[in-house]
C-alpha positions in Angstrom: -4.1 6.1 15.6 -1.6 8.0 12.9 -3.0 8.4 9.6 -0.5 8.5 6.6 0.1 11.2 4.4 1.5 8.5 1.7 0.2 5.5 2.0 -3.4 4.6 1.0 -5.7 1.8 1.4 -7.7 0.5 -0.9 -10.4 -1.5 -0.4 -13.4 -3.8 -2.6 -10.9 -5.0 -4.6 -11.9 -7.9 -7.1 -10.2 -10.9 -5.8 -8.3 -11.8 -9.0 -6.2 -8.3 -8.5 -2.2 -8.2 -7.1 0.0 -6.1 -6.3 1.2 -5.4 -9.9 -2.1 -4.3 -11.2 -2.5 -1.9 -8.3 0.8 -1.0 -9.1 -0.1 0.3 -12.9 -3.5 1.4 -12.2 -1.8 3.9 -9.3 1.4 4.9 -10.7 -0.4 7.5 -12.9 -0.6 9.6 -10.4 3.1 9.7 -8.9 5.9 7.0 -7.8 5.1 4.6 -5.9 6.7 3.0 -3.4 4.9 -0.4 -3.3 1.9 -1.4 -4.0 0.5 -5.1 -2.2 -3.0 -6.6 -2.0 -3.2 -8.7 1.2 -3.6 -12.6 1.0 -5.0 -15.0 3.2 -2.8 -18.2 4.1 -4.5 -20.3 1.2 -3.3 -17.5 -1.4 -6.6 -16.0 -2.1 -7.3 -12.0 -2.0 -8.4 -10.7 1.6 -10.1 -8.1 -1.0 -8.0 -5.1 0.2 -4.4 -3.7 0.1 -1.8 -1.2 0.2 -0.6 1.7 -2.0 2.4 3.9 -1.2 3.5 6.5 -3.2 6.8 9.1 -2.8 4.8 12.3 -2.0 2.2 13.2 -0.1 0.3 15.2 -3.0 0.7 12.3 -5.1 -1.2 10.0 -2.8 -3.8 13.1 -2.1 -4.9 13.1 -5.6 -4.9 9.2 -5.9 -7.1 9.2 -3.2 -9.4 12.1 -4.4 -9.7 10.1 -8.0 -9.7 7.0 -7.1 -12.3 6.9 -4.2 -15.5 5.0 -5.7 -14.0 4.2 -8.9 -14.8 0.9 -10.5 -11.8 -1.2 -10.7 -12.5 -4.9 -12.6 -16.0 -4.3 -12.4 -16.2 -3.5 -8.8 -16.5 -0.1 -6.7 -13.2 0.6 -4.9 -13.3 2.9 -1.4 -9.6 4.6 -1.2 -8.7 6.2 2.2 -5.3 7.7 3.7 -3.9 4.5 6.0 -4.4 4.7 9.6 -1.5 2.9 11.8 -0.8 2.5 15.1 2.2 3.4 17.0 3.2 0.3 18.1 3.0 -1.1 14.3 5.1 2.0 13.0 7.4 1.3 15.4 7.7 -2.4 15.3 8.5 -1.4 11.2 11.6 1.2 12.0 13.3 -1.4 13.7 12.6 -4.5 11.4 13.9 -1.8 8.9 16.8 -0.8 11.1 17.4 -4.4 11.8 18.0 -5.5 8.1 20.2 -1.9 7.6 22.6 -3.4 9.7 22.5 -6.8 8.7 23.2 -5.9 4.9 27.1 -5.1 5.0 27.7 -8.4 7.1 26.3 -10.2 3.9 28.1 -8.2 1.7 31.6 -9.3 3.2 
């Protein structure tokens, strides 16, 4: 497992929170690359999500200040995301494949 320096896990979320609100809450700490709430197949929240920052120092500040804070009436847990090497490799391969396809679509 690798612990990210820019991606945060956010748990204990209210079921009504979506990525846009996560982005709004966390963007006060720096530039957010993405904010997503994980959803079940029926479209309901799983109660957790991820926020990725451009800079590690912004992620560290957000983790320190948002962990154990209340958001929409619930105390949230914020920690640095952990990812397996296999998941990182698969994501990099998908990104490379998409980049390779992009010029062909533009033509």
